[in-house]
C-alpha positions in Angstrom: -0.1 0.0 0.0 1.5 3.4 -0.9 1.8 6.3 1.5 -0.9 8.2 -0.1 -3.4 5.1 0.3 -2.3 4.7 3.9 -3.4 8.3 4.7 -6.8 8.6 6.3 -9.6 11.2 5.9 -10.0 13.4 9.1 -13.3 13.1 10.9 -13.8 16.6 11.8 -16.9 16.0 13.6 -17.5 19.4 15.5 -16.8 21.1 11.9 -19.6 19.2 10.4 -21.9 19.9 13.4 -21.0 23.5 13.8 -21.3 24.5 10.0 -23.9 22.2 8.8 -26.0 20.8 11.7 -25.2 17.3 10.6 -22.8 14.5 11.8 -22.0 11.4 9.7 -22.8 7.9 11.2 -19.9 5.6 11.8 -21.0 3.8 8.6 -21.0 6.9 6.7 -17.6 8.0 7.9 -16.6 4.4 6.8 -18.1 4.9 3.4 -16.3 8.5 3.0 -13.1 6.7 4.0 -13.7 4.1 1.2 -14.7 6.8 -1.2 -11.7 8.6 -0.8 -9.3 5.5 -1.1 -11.2 4.4 -4.1 -10.7 8.1 -5.9 -7.1 8.1 -4.9 -6.4 4.8 -6.6 -8.7 5.2 -9.5 -6.8 8.5 -10.2 -4.2 6.6 -11.9 -6.3 5.3 -14.7 -9.1 7.9 -14.8 -8.3 11.7 -14.0 -10.9 12.3 -11.4 -9.5 15.2 -9.4 -6.4 17.0 -8.5 -7.3 17.3 -4.7 -5.8 13.8 -3.1 -4.5 15.1 0.3 -6.6 14.2 2.9 -7.6 17.6 4.4 -8.0 18.9 0.9 -10.3 16.2 -0.2 -12.4 16.2 2.8 -13.2 20.0 2.5 -13.1 20.5 -1.3 -15.0 17.4 -2.0 -17.0 16.0 0.9 -18.0 19.2 3.0 -18.6 21.2 -0.1 -20.7 18.6 -1.8 -22.8 18.2 1.5 -22.8 22.2 2.0 -25.5 22.1 -0.7 -27.8 19.9 1.7 -27.5 22.5 4.6 -31.1 23.8 4.4 -32.2 20.0 5.0 -30.2 19.7 7.9 -31.4 23.1 9.4 -33.2 22.7 12.9 -36.0 24.8 11.7 -36.1 24.0 7.9 -37.1 26.9 5.6 -40.7 26.6 4.4 -39.8 26.5 0.7 -37.6 23.1 1.1 -38.9 20.5 -1.2 -39.5 17.0 -0.4 -36.9 15.0 -2.2 -36.9 11.4 -3.6 -35.0 11.5 -6.9 -31.7 13.5 -7.5 -29.6 14.1 -10.5 -26.1 15.2 -10.4 -25.1 16.7 -13.7 -21.6 16.6 -14.6 -20.7 14.5 -11.8 -16.9 14.3 -12.8 -15.4 12.3 -10.0 -18.7 11.8 -8.4 -19.2 15.1 -6.5 -21.4 16.0 -5.2 -23.6 13.0 -6.2 -21.8 10.2 -4.3 -21.5 12.1 -0.8 -25.0 13.1 -1.3 -25.9 9.2 -1.8 -23.9 8.5 1.3 -25.5 10.9 3.4 -29.1 10.5 2.2 -29.5 6.8 1.8 -33.4 7.6 1.1 -32.9 9.7 -2.0 -32.2 8.0 -5.3 -29.3 9.7 -6.9 -28.5 9.8 -10.8 -24.9 10.5 -11.6 -24.6 12.1 -15.0 -21.4 12.8 -17.0 -20.5 12.7 -20.7 -17.2 10.9 -20.0 -17.9 7.3 -20.4 -15.0 6.3 -18.6 -15.6 8.3 -15.5 -19.3 6.9 -15.4 -18.0 3.5 -15.7 -15.2 4.0 -12.9 -18.0 5.4 -10.6 -20.6 2.5 -11.2 -17.7 0.0 -10.1 -16.6 2.2 -6.9 -20.3 2.6 -5.8 -20.9 -1.2 -6.1 -18.0 -1.7 -4.0 -19.2 0.8 -1.4 -22.5 -1.2 -1.5 -24.5 2.0 -2.4 -27.9 0.7 -3.9 -29.6 4.3 -4.2 -27.3 5.1 -7.2 -27.8 5.2 -11.2 -25.3 6.0 -13.7 -25.5 7.7 -17.2 -23.0 8.6 -19.6 -24.8 11.3 -21.6 -24.8 15.0 -22.4 -27.1 17.2 -20.2 -28.5 18.7 -23.3 -29.4 15.3 -24.6 -31.0 14.1 -21.6 -33.0 17.2 -21.2 -34.9 16.2 -24.2 -35.3 12.7 -23.2 -38.8 12.1 -22.3 -37.8 9.2 -19.8 -35.8 12.2 -17.8 -37.3 15.4 -18.8 -39.3 16.8 -15.7 -38.5 13.7 -13.9 -36.6 14.8 -10.9 -37.0 16.4 -7.6 -33.7 17.8 -7.3 -30.9 18.7 -9.5 -27.4 19.7 -8.4 -24.5 21.1 -10.5 -21.1 21.8 -9.3 -18.2 23.2 -11.3 -19.7 23.0 -14.7 -19.9 26.6 -16.2 -21.8 29.8 -15.8 -24.9 29.9 -13.7 -27.2 30.3 -16.6 -25.5 27.5 -18.2 -26.3 25.0 -15.2 -29.7 26.4 -14.9 -30.4 25.5 -18.6 -29.0 21.8 -18.0 -31.0 21.6 -14.8 -34.4 23.1 -15.0 -35.6 21.0 -18.1 -35.0 17.8 -16.0 -36.8 19.0 -12.7 -40.4 18.3 -12.0 -42.7 21.4 -11.4 -41.4 22.6 -7.8 -38.3 20.8 -7.9 -35.3 22.6 -7.1 -31.9 23.0 -8.4 -28.8 23.6 -6.1 -26.1 25.3 -8.3 -22.7 25.4 -6.5 -20.8 28.6 -7.1 -17.6 30.1 -5.9 -17.7 34.1 -5.7 -21.2 35.6 -6.4 -21.9 39.2 -7.6 -25.2 41.3 -7.8 -24.2 41.8 -11.4 -24.2 38.0 -11.8 -27.4 37.7 -9.9 -29.3 40.4 -12.1 -28.2 38.5 -15.3 -29.2 35.0 -13.9 -32.5 36.3 -12.8 -33.4 37.1 -16.4 -32.2 33.5 -17.8 -34.3 32.0 -14.9 -37.5 33.9 -16.4 -36.7 32.3 -19.7 -36.1 28.8 -18.4 -39.0 28.9 -15.6 -37.3 29.3 -12.7 -37.2 31.5 -9.6 -34.1 32.1 -7.5 -35.4 31.4 -4.0 -32.5 31.6 -1.7 -28.6 32.0 -1.9 -26.5 30.6 0.9 -23.1 32.0 1.4 -20.1 29.9 2.7 -16.8 30.2 4.0 -15.1 26.8 3.7 -13.8 25.6 7.0 -10.3 24.7 6.9 -9.2 27.2 4.0 -11.9 30.0 4.4 -12.5 29.8 0.7 -15.7 31.7 -0.7 -18.6 29.5 -1.5 -22.1 30.2 -2.5 -25.2 27.7 -3.0 -28.1 29.1 -5.4 -31.5 27.3 -4.7 -33.8 27.8 -7.8 -37.3 26.3 -7.9 -39.0 25.5 -11.0 -42.1 27.4 -10.9 -43.2 27.1 -14.5 -42.8 24.5 -17.5 -39.5 25.0 -19.2 -40.1 25.6 -22.8 -39.4 23.1 -25.2 -36.5 25.2 -26.9 -34.4 24.3 -23.8 -32.1 22.8 -23.4 -30.5 24.1 -26.6 -28.3 21.8 -28.7 -25.1 20.3 -27.5 -22.6 23.0 -26.9 -24.8 25.8 -27.2 -25.6 26.4 -23.2 -22.0 26.8 -22.7 -20.9 28.7 -25.6 -23.8 31.2 -25.5 -25.2 31.5 -22.0 -28.8 33.0 -21.7 
């Protein structure tokens, strides 16, 4: 076993509790550890992440992924909070936020979507090794899936992390959501100017910006924001646009 694989994730129970009002069980902590070791090992064959040190992986992948679930963990849950059964992680890459979410919320069914077939094949094998039975895997473009009747308007929650401009992420997510479903968009910095442009795009897509949760990452004090978007109207059949258009020409 290499030195890298011998390293273990920090538990950081007090940070989970203080920041997200949530604490992983011993079983969940064990699954996070297995996920970490699997990603580090898999990185040799598939380019999954640059972040392989335990503290960085814990903060940038585990904590950051689950920060999007903060409203579900609050002692007094917000009135707008949706009931969730089906989730899609759009552009999952190395499995984030989808795999940590599947571990933290075993009652949710999480679909991991990525256009890179090799990554999806790796994640399917890894999740089988972890014993996760609440995951599904799709190697496809979001623009194609959003027009597929088997997936369009079928999900309660869509999560999009590190995929592109906010309006591009919304164009990927909203067609896949049921009416009253929610998208969680993970951002770094967020400005009033960005918000003004984003709200205009949401009007076109049938969405409404309900909440913005600002964060400071607990170990390195990086700036993060989670945007919570509700689908309030049917998304026009013109969206998502053809492959590549949402990224090249954001609304």
